[in-house]
C-alpha positions in Angstrom: 54.9 21.7 -33.3 55.0 20.5 -36.9 55.2 17.0 -38.3 56.1 15.6 -41.7 52.5 14.6 -42.5 50.7 16.4 -45.3 47.2 15.7 -46.8 45.1 16.0 -49.9 41.9 17.9 -49.0 38.9 16.0 -50.2 35.1 16.1 -50.0 33.8 13.6 -47.6 31.7 10.8 -49.2 28.0 10.8 -48.5 25.3 8.5 -50.1 23.4 11.7 -50.9 24.9 15.2 -51.0 24.0 18.8 -51.9 26.3 19.9 -54.7 26.6 23.5 -56.0 26.1 23.7 -59.8 27.1 26.4 -62.1 24.5 27.5 -64.8 24.4 25.2 -67.8 26.0 27.7 -70.2 29.2 28.1 -68.1 32.4 26.8 -69.7 34.7 24.2 -68.2 36.3 25.3 -65.0 39.9 25.5 -66.4 38.6 27.8 -69.2 37.3 30.2 -66.6 40.6 30.7 -64.8 42.1 33.3 -67.2 38.8 35.3 -67.3 38.8 35.5 -63.4 42.2 37.2 -63.2 41.8 40.0 -60.6 38.1 39.2 -60.1 36.8 39.2 -56.5 33.6 37.4 -57.3 32.4 34.7 -59.8 30.3 36.4 -62.5 27.5 33.9 -61.9 25.7 32.3 -58.9 25.7 28.6 -58.0 22.6 26.5 -57.1 22.5 23.5 -54.8 21.1 20.3 -56.2 20.8 16.9 -54.6 23.1 14.1 -55.9 22.4 10.5 -55.1 23.7 7.2 -56.5 21.2 5.2 -58.5 21.5 1.9 -60.3 22.6 3.7 -63.5 24.8 6.3 -62.0 24.3 9.7 -60.3 20.7 11.1 -59.9 20.4 14.8 -59.9 17.4 16.4 -58.3 16.4 20.0 -57.3 14.5 18.6 -54.3 16.9 19.0 -51.3 14.4 17.5 -48.8 15.6 14.4 -47.0 19.2 15.6 -46.8 20.5 15.7 -43.3 23.3 18.0 -44.3 22.9 20.7 -47.0 25.5 23.4 -46.2 28.9 21.9 -45.9 32.1 23.7 -45.1 33.8 22.2 -48.2 30.9 22.1 -50.6 31.0 19.7 -53.6 30.4 21.6 -56.9 30.3 21.2 -60.6 33.4 23.2 -61.1 35.4 20.8 -59.0 37.1 23.7 -57.1 37.6 24.0 -53.4 34.5 25.8 -52.3 34.7 26.9 -48.7 32.3 28.3 -46.2 33.1 31.7 -44.7 34.0 30.0 -41.4 36.5 27.6 -43.1 38.0 30.4 -45.2 38.6 32.5 -42.1 40.1 29.5 -40.3 42.5 28.9 -43.2 43.4 32.6 -43.3 44.2 32.6 -39.6 46.6 29.7 -40.1 48.5 30.9 -43.2 52.3 31.6 -42.9 52.2 34.3 -45.5 54.2 32.3 -48.0 51.2 30.7 -49.7 50.2 33.9 -51.6 46.4 33.3 -51.6 43.5 35.6 -52.3 39.8 34.7 -52.5 37.0 34.7 -55.0 33.5 34.8 -53.5 30.3 33.3 -55.0 26.7 33.2 -54.0 25.1 29.8 -53.5 21.3 29.3 -53.5 19.9 26.3 -51.7 16.2 26.0 -51.1 15.0 29.4 -49.7 18.5 30.3 -48.4 21.5 32.0 -49.9 25.1 31.9 -48.6 28.4 33.3 -49.7 31.2 30.8 -50.3 34.9 31.3 -51.2 37.4 29.8 -53.6 41.1 30.2 -52.9 43.2 31.6 -55.7 47.0 31.4 -55.7 49.0 34.5 -56.8 52.2 32.6 -57.3 53.1 29.2 -58.7 54.6 27.4 -55.7 57.7 25.2 -56.0 56.7 22.2 -53.9 57.7 19.0 -55.7 60.4 16.4 -55.1 60.7 16.0 -58.9 62.9 13.0 -58.7 60.2 10.9 -57.0 57.2 12.5 -58.7 55.6 10.3 -61.3 55.0 11.9 -64.7 53.4 10.8 -68.0 56.4 9.6 -70.0 57.9 12.3 -72.1 55.6 15.1 -70.7 55.4 17.3 -67.6 51.9 16.0 -66.8 51.9 14.7 -63.2 50.4 11.3 -62.5 51.3 11.2 -58.8 53.0 14.0 -57.0 55.7 13.5 -54.4 56.4 16.6 -52.3 59.6 17.9 -50.9 59.5 18.6 -47.2 62.2 21.2 -47.5 60.0 23.1 -50.0 56.7 22.8 -48.2 57.7 23.0 -44.5 56.7 26.7 -44.3 53.4 26.2 -46.1 50.0 25.6 -44.5 48.2 25.0 -47.7 49.5 24.6 -51.3 48.7 23.5 -54.8 50.3 21.1 -57.2 52.3 22.9 -60.0 51.0 22.7 -63.5 52.4 23.8 -66.9 49.2 25.7 -67.6 47.6 28.2 -65.2 45.4 25.6 -63.5 47.5 26.0 -60.3 45.9 29.5 -59.9 42.5 27.9 -58.9 43.4 24.3 -58.4 41.0 21.4 -58.0 43.4 19.8 -55.6 44.6 21.4 -52.4 47.2 20.1 -50.0 47.5 21.0 -46.3 49.8 20.4 -43.4 49.1 18.4 -40.2 48.4 21.5 -38.1 45.6 22.6 -40.4 44.2 19.1 -40.5 44.1 18.8 -36.7 42.5 22.3 -36.5 39.8 21.4 -39.0 39.0 18.2 -37.0 39.0 20.1 -33.7 36.7 22.9 -35.0 34.3 20.2 -36.4 34.1 21.5 -39.9 31.6 19.5 -42.0 32.1 17.6 -45.3 35.9 17.4 -45.3 38.1 14.3 -45.8 41.9 13.8 -45.9 44.2 11.6 -47.8 47.8 11.4 -46.8 50.3 12.3 -49.5 53.9 11.3 -50.2 56.6 13.6 -48.8 60.3 13.2 -48.5 
């Protein structure tokens, strides 16, 4: 049974969190996308650091002690990409309809004395998902301020991206999911994931 509810997939807010950081010499995430065409793995590893909120902003520390949760199923990261545990990736794969056209890029994350493989979804096709009449754009451009999705266009999609005039849609920072996947994520008790309802008509 499906419903008309769809959600923006977010990292859950914690006062302190382990975030996976790329090496300092790595370019901005959107600049990496063309270089990752066809790649099955990121050409560098990520390292977990502790982020906490101080009086003057975020405090970054290599000391992960004191964190109740280190490995999250949706791991925050410096690239601001959806970085999924193997368990979450497999759960998503098992719920796809086949119309999403997703493949995966793996990466190694080091945290303390442990290493784990995580996965980034990459779309092979630019999906047509918007209700363009009700989507809010920057005046005179195709830059989206607030998306409004068309139920007719997304009803057969479990997970999807927001279109973009560049190739940012291939590895998007924002992912959207249907009600079925949201309920499954909650039922399976995946860690570190939040949901924000989006506009659909």
